[in-house]
N, C-alpha and C positions, 0 to 999 in steps of 0.2 A: 645404586642410585638413591639419593636421599628422598624422603617423603615429600619435602617441600618442592623438589624438582619435579616429582611426579605430579603434584597438584598444579604446578605452574604449566607444565607441558602437556598434561592430559586433562584439561578441565572437562567436566561432564555436562556442562550446560546448566540449565535452571529447572531441573526436575523438582516438582513440589511433592511433599509427602501426600500420599493418597489418603482417602477418608479412613478414619479409624477411631478408636476410643480415645478419651482424654488421657488414659494411661499410656497409650502408644505415643501420643503427641508429647507428653511430658518426658518420656524416656528418650525419644528422638531428639528433643531439644537438649537434654543433658548430654547425649552422645555428641552432638555438634559442639556443645560448649567444651567438652573434654578434648575433642579434636582440635579446637581453635587454640587451646593453651598447650597443645602438644603433649597431652597426657595419653600416650598411645595405649597402654594396657587398659586404662579405664574406658577409653573411647571404644576399644574393641569389645569389651564386655558389654557396654551399653548399646552399641549397634547390634550386637548379637541378641540382646534381650528385646530390643525394638523389633527386630526382624522375626522373632518368635511370635510377636503380637501382630505383625503385618508383613507376611512373606512376599507381598507384591510391591513393596517399597523399593523402587529401582535405585533411587539416590542412596538409600541405606546400603544396598548390596555394593554399590560403587565405592562408597566411603569406607565400608568395612574392608573391601578388597585392597584399597589403597593403604589403609592402616596396616593390614597384615603383610602386604608386600614390603612396605617400608621397614617393618620390624623383622623381615627375613622369614616370616611364616608363609613360605611360597605355596605349599600344598593347600593351606587354608584359604589363601588369597585366590588360588586357582578355582576352588570350590565356589567362592563368592562371585567371581566373574562369570562362572558357568551358570549360576543361578540367575544373574542379571541377563545373560544371553538367552535364557529360556523366556524371559519376560520381554526382552528387546533384542531380537536376533540381528537387527541391523546396526547395533552399536559397534562402530569401528574401533572406538577407544577400548571397549571391553575386550574385543577380539585381540587387539594389539597387546594389552596388558596380560591377558590370559596366555598369549604366546610367550611373553617374557617370563611368566611363572613356569610354564612348561619347560622353557630353556633351563631354568634353575633346578627343576626337579628331574631333569634328564630325559624328558619325553621329546626327543629332538625332531622326529618326523612331524608330530602334531604341532610342535612349536613353530616349525617352519611354515606349516600350512596356515596357522592362525596369524602369524606375523604378516605373511604375504596377503592374506585376505584383508587384514587391517590396512595395509598399505594401499591395496587396490580400492578399498572403500573410502579412501580420502583422509585418513587420519594424519597424513604427512603434510598438512597445511603449514606446519611450522618447521623451520630448517633444523632445529635441534631434534624434534621428533623424528625427522627423516634420518638424521645421523644415527640416532639410537637404534631405530628399527632396521635400517639397512646394514648397519654393522653386525647386528645379531643375525640377520639373514645371511650375510656372507660367512660368518663363523659357522653357522649351521650347515651351509652348503659344503664347506670344507670338512666338517665333522661327518657328514653323510657321504663323503667321497665324490662330490660333484665339483671337482677342482676348477674346471674351466668356467662353470657358472659362478663359482665363488670369486674368481679373478674379475669377471665382468661386474659382479656386484660391488667390488672394491673400486671400480673405475671412478665413481663420483668423488671419492676421497682424494684420488690423485688429481682430478680436475680442479678441486678446490685447494690443493696443496695442504691438506690436513695431515698431521703426523703426530705420533706418540710412540713410545717404546713398544707398548702392547700392540698397537696397530701394525707396526713393522714386523713383529713376531707373527701376527695373524696372517699378513699377506705372504710372509715367508713360508708358513705352513701350507698355504694354498699353492704357492709356486713350486714348492718341493714335493707336493702331493703327500703330505703327512696328515693323516686323518685324525687330527687332534684339535681341541680348543686351546687357545693360548694358556688358559689356567691349568691345563693338564700337561703342558710341555715341561720338560725338565729344565733345571737351571742351565745345564750345558746347551740344551737346544735354544733357550732364550738367548744365551750369549752368541751362539752361532747365527741365529736368525735376525738379531737386532742389527740392522744395517746402519753403520755410522757414516751416513752421507745424507744428502738432501733427498726429499720425498720422491721427486720425479726419477732420480737415479734408482732408488729402491724399487719403484714400480716397474721400471723398464727391466731391471734385473730379474724380477719375479715372473714377468709375463713371457719372457723368452725361454724359461727353463722347460 
């Protein structure tokens, strides 16, 4: 997922920088400026420096986590969101994004727990947010061997007639009780599981297996 999409779909609100020295304020402003021109390496360096000066800056941890997630540094992003959650345990957005980081780093049980907490806390006020999180929830349920729950989690996609080659592979894995993520399935499995028909037919085929 691109960083711009993350910024669009997971806005963190209007947190202000907390009180600190002028040095912190200057570095924080430079970090935001680097972020705004999409200079990701520089913004990560500057946010990290600013947070060394003020570790209680919630917006800084949020922005650092987003920049790291968008650049594929999932373990570092996970750490940033965890720091934010120590300051603001009620942040549904941070829970959801930490869950996505844990998905990428392979901590599947904790990823499922965080994503579900994020959903329950109301982060899915946006339809696209809901699709992202519920798709990961369903994939995780399959990966953890909870196939019936996974099929139920895919139900909203069927109701809205959403479809893609990867989604059909994912639902096929759940329907055939194959404990894999789509990215881990072989090329032969992808060919087998990609149903060349309309989405309702694919859903019905998977739910009756």
